[in-house]
ChimeraX commands (.cxc) that place a marker at each C-alpha (Angstrom):
marker #1 position -85.87,49.25,-72.33 radius 0.5
marker #1 position -87.71,52.50,-73.07 radius 0.5
marker #1 position -90.89,53.05,-71.04 radius 0.5
marker #1 position -93.79,55.20,-72.17 radius 0.5
marker #1 position -96.74,56.22,-70.03 radius 0.5
marker #1 position -99.67,57.02,-72.35 radius 0.5
marker #1 position -102.37,59.25,-70.94 radius 0.5
marker #1 position -106.04,58.62,-71.57 radius 0.5
marker #1 position -106.26,60.40,-74.90 radius 0.5
marker #1 position -103.52,58.13,-76.29 radius 0.5
marker #1 position -104.99,54.90,-74.85 radius 0.5
marker #1 position -108.41,55.77,-76.32 radius 0.5
marker #1 position -106.86,56.69,-79.68 radius 0.5
marker #1 position -105.07,53.34,-79.76 radius 0.5
marker #1 position -108.18,51.44,-78.63 radius 0.5
marker #1 position -110.88,53.02,-80.80 radius 0.5
marker #1 position -110.37,52.88,-84.56 radius 0.5
marker #1 position -112.74,55.80,-85.20 radius 0.5
marker #1 position -110.97,58.15,-82.79 radius 0.5
marker #1 position -109.68,61.34,-84.45 radius 0.5
marker #1 position -106.09,60.60,-83.32 radius 0.5
marker #1 position -106.14,56.84,-83.91 radius 0.5
marker #1 position -104.06,56.87,-87.11 radius 0.5
marker #1 position -101.48,59.25,-85.61 radius 0.5
marker #1 position -101.19,57.10,-82.48 radius 0.5
marker #1 position -100.72,53.85,-84.42 radius 0.5
marker #1 position -98.28,55.44,-86.88 radius 0.5
marker #1 position -96.21,56.73,-83.94 radius 0.5
marker #1 position -96.33,53.35,-82.19 radius 0.5
marker #1 position -95.11,51.61,-85.36 radius 0.5
marker #1 position -91.99,53.82,-85.32 radius 0.5
marker #1 position -90.99,52.86,-81.78 radius 0.5
marker #1 position -88.01,50.58,-81.18 radius 0.5
marker #1 position -88.88,46.94,-80.51 radius 0.5
marker #1 position -87.85,47.09,-76.87 radius 0.5
marker #1 position -90.39,49.63,-75.67 radius 0.5
marker #1 position -92.87,49.25,-72.84 radius 0.5
marker #1 position -96.26,50.93,-72.36 radius 0.5
marker #1 position -97.43,51.43,-68.79 radius 0.5
marker #1 position -100.94,51.43,-67.39 radius 0.5
marker #1 position -101.57,52.91,-63.95 radius 0.5
marker #1 position -104.72,52.53,-61.89 radius 0.5
marker #1 position -105.59,56.10,-62.93 radius 0.5
marker #1 position -105.32,55.36,-66.67 radius 0.5
marker #1 position -106.98,51.96,-66.28 radius 0.5
marker #1 position -110.03,53.44,-64.54 radius 0.5
marker #1 position -110.11,56.38,-66.94 radius 0.5
marker #1 position -110.09,54.12,-69.97 radius 0.5
marker #1 position -112.88,51.95,-68.55 radius 0.5
marker #1 position -114.88,55.10,-67.77 radius 0.5
marker #1 position -114.45,56.63,-71.23 radius 0.5
marker #1 position -115.10,53.44,-73.19 radius 0.5
marker #1 position -118.43,53.04,-71.37 radius 0.5
marker #1 position -119.44,56.71,-71.69 radius 0.5
marker #1 position -122.00,57.33,-74.43 radius 0.5
marker #1 position -121.11,61.04,-74.64 radius 0.5
marker #1 position -117.55,60.04,-75.57 radius 0.5
marker #1 position -118.11,56.86,-77.57 radius 0.5
marker #1 position -121.47,57.48,-79.26 radius 0.5
marker #1 position -122.61,54.41,-81.18 radius 0.5
marker #1 position -119.39,52.59,-80.21 radius 0.5
marker #1 position -120.13,52.76,-76.46 radius 0.5
marker #1 position -119.05,49.56,-74.74 radius 0.5
marker #1 position -120.54,47.74,-71.80 radius 0.5
marker #1 position -118.29,47.40,-68.77 radius 0.5
marker #1 position -117.57,43.81,-69.87 radius 0.5
marker #1 position -116.53,45.07,-73.30 radius 0.5
marker #1 position -114.32,47.78,-71.79 radius 0.5
marker #1 position -112.60,45.19,-69.60 radius 0.5
marker #1 position -112.00,43.09,-72.72 radius 0.5
marker #1 position -110.25,46.02,-74.40 radius 0.5
marker #1 position -108.08,46.51,-71.32 radius 0.5
marker #1 position -107.32,42.77,-71.09 radius 0.5
marker #1 position -106.32,42.70,-74.76 radius 0.5
marker #1 position -103.78,45.43,-74.05 radius 0.5
marker #1 position -102.33,43.41,-71.18 radius 0.5
marker #1 position -101.94,40.40,-73.49 radius 0.5
marker #1 position -99.40,42.46,-75.44 radius 0.5
marker #1 position -96.01,41.70,-73.85 radius 0.5
marker #1 position -95.02,45.36,-74.28 radius 0.5
marker #1 position -97.86,46.55,-72.03 radius 0.5
marker #1 position -97.76,46.36,-68.24 radius 0.5
marker #1 position -99.77,47.54,-65.28 radius 0.5
marker #1 position -97.59,49.30,-62.71 radius 0.5
marker #1 position -98.87,49.80,-59.16 radius 0.5
marker #1 position -98.60,53.28,-57.75 radius 0.5
marker #1 position -94.96,54.07,-56.99 radius 0.5
marker #1 position -93.87,54.83,-53.44 radius 0.5
marker #1 position -93.24,58.50,-52.86 radius 0.5
marker #1 position -95.60,59.71,-55.54 radius 0.5
marker #1 position -97.49,61.99,-53.14 radius 0.5
marker #1 position -94.42,64.14,-52.50 radius 0.5
marker #1 position -93.82,64.42,-56.24 radius 0.5
marker #1 position -97.47,65.30,-56.83 radius 0.5
marker #1 position -97.28,68.06,-54.21 radius 0.5
marker #1 position -94.18,69.47,-55.88 radius 0.5
marker #1 position -95.65,69.33,-59.38 radius 0.5
marker #1 position -98.91,71.00,-58.28 radius 0.5
marker #1 position -97.02,73.89,-56.62 radius 0.5
marker #1 position -97.37,76.21,-59.67 radius 0.5
marker #1 position -101.15,75.98,-59.12 radius 0.5
marker #1 position -101.06,76.54,-55.35 radius 0.5
marker #1 position -103.00,79.81,-55.52 radius 0.5
marker #1 position -105.28,78.83,-58.40 radius 0.5
marker #1 position -108.33,76.75,-59.13 radius 0.5
marker #1 position -106.66,73.82,-60.85 radius 0.5
marker #1 position -109.28,71.11,-61.33 radius 0.5
marker #1 position -107.99,69.98,-64.75 radius 0.5
marker #1 position -104.35,70.22,-63.76 radius 0.5
marker #1 position -104.67,67.93,-60.75 radius 0.5
marker #1 position -105.00,64.88,-62.99 radius 0.5
marker #1 position -102.33,66.09,-65.38 radius 0.5
marker #1 position -99.93,66.69,-62.49 radius 0.5
marker #1 position -100.62,63.18,-61.22 radius 0.5
marker #1 position -99.75,61.78,-64.66 radius 0.5
marker #1 position -96.47,63.70,-64.60 radius 0.5
marker #1 position -95.61,62.54,-61.08 radius 0.5
marker #1 position -96.43,58.95,-62.01 radius 0.5
marker #1 position -94.36,59.09,-65.20 radius 0.5
marker #1 position -91.42,60.56,-63.31 radius 0.5
marker #1 position -91.50,57.90,-60.58 radius 0.5
marker #1 position -91.92,55.15,-63.17 radius 0.5
marker #1 position -88.99,56.52,-65.18 radius 0.5
marker #1 position -91.24,56.75,-68.22 radius 0.5
marker #1 position -91.93,59.36,-70.85 radius 0.5
marker #1 position -95.46,60.74,-70.66 radius 0.5
marker #1 position -97.24,60.43,-74.02 radius 0.5
marker #1 position -100.18,62.76,-74.68 radius 0.5
marker #1 position -101.92,64.63,-77.48 radius 0.5
marker #1 position -102.26,67.57,-75.06 radius 0.5
marker #1 position -99.56,69.98,-76.25 radius 0.5
marker #1 position -100.14,72.26,-73.27 radius 0.5
marker #1 position -99.35,69.36,-70.95 radius 0.5
marker #1 position -96.21,68.54,-72.94 radius 0.5
marker #1 position -95.04,72.15,-72.63 radius 0.5
marker #1 position -95.79,72.19,-68.88 radius 0.5
marker #1 position -93.93,68.90,-68.41 radius 0.5
marker #1 position -90.89,70.20,-70.24 radius 0.5
marker #1 position -90.97,73.41,-68.19 radius 0.5
marker #1 position -90.96,71.25,-65.05 radius 0.5
marker #1 position -88.02,69.19,-66.35 radius 0.5
marker #1 position -90.05,66.08,-67.13 radius 0.5
marker #1 position -90.04,64.02,-70.28 radius 0.5
marker #1 position -93.25,64.21,-72.33 radius 0.5
marker #1 position -94.04,63.85,-76.02 radius 0.5
marker #1 position -96.96,63.95,-78.39 radius 0.5
marker #1 position -97.38,61.01,-80.79 radius 0.5
marker #1 position -97.91,63.07,-83.94 radius 0.5
marker link #1:1,2 radius 0.2
marker link #1:2,3 radius 0.2
marker link #1:3,4 radius 0.2
marker link #1:4,5 radius 0.2
marker link #1:5,6 radius 0.2
marker link #1:6,7 radius 0.2
marker link #1:7,8 radius 0.2
marker link #1:8,9 radius 0.2
marker link #1:9,10 radius 0.2
marker link #1:10,11 radius 0.2
marker link #1:11,12 radius 0.2
marker link #1:12,13 radius 0.2
marker link #1:13,14 radius 0.2
marker link #1:14,15 radius 0.2
marker link #1:15,16 radius 0.2
marker link #1:16,17 radius 0.2
marker link #1:17,18 radius 0.2
marker link #1:18,19 radius 0.2
marker link #1:19,20 radius 0.2
marker link #1:20,21 radius 0.2
marker link #1:21,22 radius 0.2
marker link #1:22,23 radius 0.2
marker link #1:23,24 radius 0.2
marker link #1:24,25 radius 0.2
marker link #1:25,26 radius 0.2
marker link #1:26,27 radius 0.2
marker link #1:27,28 radius 0.2
marker link #1:28,29 radius 0.2
marker link #1:29,30 radius 0.2
marker link #1:30,31 radius 0.2
marker link #1:31,32 radius 0.2
marker link #1:32,33 radius 0.2
marker link #1:33,34 radius 0.2
marker link #1:34,35 radius 0.2
marker link #1:35,36 radius 0.2
marker link #1:36,37 radius 0.2
marker link #1:37,38 radius 0.2
marker link #1:38,39 radius 0.2
marker link #1:39,40 radius 0.2
marker link #1:40,41 radius 0.2
marker link #1:41,42 radius 0.2
marker link #1:42,43 radius 0.2
marker link #1:43,44 radius 0.2
marker link #1:44,45 radius 0.2
marker link #1:45,46 radius 0.2
marker link #1:46,47 radius 0.2
marker link #1:47,48 radius 0.2
marker link #1:48,49 radius 0.2
marker link #1:49,50 radius 0.2
marker link #1:50,51 radius 0.2
marker link #1:51,52 radius 0.2
marker link #1:52,53 radius 0.2
marker link #1:53,54 radius 0.2
marker link #1:54,55 radius 0.2
marker link #1:55,56 radius 0.2
marker link #1:56,57 radius 0.2
marker link #1:57,58 radius 0.2
marker link #1:58,59 radius 0.2
marker link #1:59,60 radius 0.2
marker link #1:60,61 radius 0.2
marker link #1:61,62 radius 0.2
marker link #1:62,63 radius 0.2
marker link #1:63,64 radius 0.2
marker link #1:64,65 radius 0.2
marker link #1:65,66 radius 0.2
marker link #1:66,67 radius 0.2
marker link #1:67,68 radius 0.2
marker link #1:68,69 radius 0.2
marker link #1:69,70 radius 0.2
marker link #1:70,71 radius 0.2
marker link #1:71,72 radius 0.2
marker link #1:72,73 radius 0.2
marker link #1:73,74 radius 0.2
marker link #1:74,75 radius 0.2
marker link #1:75,76 radius 0.2
marker link #1:76,77 radius 0.2
marker link #1:77,78 radius 0.2
marker link #1:78,79 radius 0.2
marker link #1:79,80 radius 0.2
marker link #1:80,81 radius 0.2
marker link #1:81,82 radius 0.2
marker link #1:82,83 radius 0.2
marker link #1:83,84 radius 0.2
marker link #1:84,85 radius 0.2
marker link #1:85,86 radius 0.2
marker link #1:86,87 radius 0.2
marker link #1:87,88 radius 0.2
marker link #1:88,89 radius 0.2
marker link #1:89,90 radius 0.2
marker link #1:90,91 radius 0.2
marker link #1:91,92 radius 0.2
marker link #1:92,93 radius 0.2
marker link #1:93,94 radius 0.2
marker link #1:94,95 radius 0.2
marker link #1:95,96 radius 0.2
marker link #1:96,97 radius 0.2
marker link #1:97,98 radius 0.2
marker link #1:98,99 radius 0.2
marker link #1:99,100 radius 0.2
marker link #1:100,101 radius 0.2
marker link #1:101,102 radius 0.2
marker link #1:102,103 radius 0.2
marker link #1:103,104 radius 0.2
marker link #1:104,105 radius 0.2
marker link #1:105,106 radius 0.2
marker link #1:106,107 radius 0.2
marker link #1:107,108 radius 0.2
marker link #1:108,109 radius 0.2
marker link #1:109,110 radius 0.2
marker link #1:110,111 radius 0.2
marker link #1:111,112 radius 0.2
marker link #1:112,113 radius 0.2
marker link #1:113,114 radius 0.2
marker link #1:114,115 radius 0.2
marker link #1:115,116 radius 0.2
marker link #1:116,117 radius 0.2
marker link #1:117,118 radius 0.2
marker link #1:118,119 radius 0.2
marker link #1:119,120 radius 0.2
marker link #1:120,121 radius 0.2
marker link #1:121,122 radius 0.2
marker link #1:122,123 radius 0.2
marker link #1:123,124 radius 0.2
marker link #1:124,125 radius 0.2
marker link #1:125,126 radius 0.2
marker link #1:126,127 radius 0.2
marker link #1:127,128 radius 0.2
marker link #1:128,129 radius 0.2
marker link #1:129,130 radius 0.2
marker link #1:130,131 radius 0.2
marker link #1:131,132 radius 0.2
marker link #1:132,133 radius 0.2
marker link #1:133,134 radius 0.2
marker link #1:134,135 radius 0.2
marker link #1:135,136 radius 0.2
marker link #1:136,137 radius 0.2
marker link #1:137,138 radius 0.2
marker link #1:138,139 radius 0.2
marker link #1:139,140 radius 0.2
marker link #1:140,141 radius 0.2
marker link #1:141,142 radius 0.2
marker link #1:142,143 radius 0.2
marker link #1:143,144 radius 0.2
marker link #1:144,145 radius 0.2
marker link #1:145,146 radius 0.2
marker link #1:146,147 radius 0.2
marker link #1:147,148 radius 0.2
view
């Protein structure tokens, strides 16, 4: 079975029809083999709940927390979608992946590095619309793709 670990921009694109990447995300998903798996982590779960309830992100489509949980629960009803708890040993991987930023201010990269560490330990391909993150992942020897 092929496992994919979508980051927040992909989960939101798949969850919100009006999102600028929604059509690309669904078109890509339709091309996947039948035996794929999408993984949620606590990080992507919380992020999705946060973004779906954020008026600055969602505008007129802003959801209540109850509505955001419903979106998440609908994803989990799909047999191809699973929640994975945090893998053991992820902290060591996170420390290694953040090493290129050791002497820098890296506020944005901390989350991205966590996604890479999580994907690696879950033996999943990171899926993101962030081409810079895909390039960084490949440079680090990790599997990452963009769904477009």
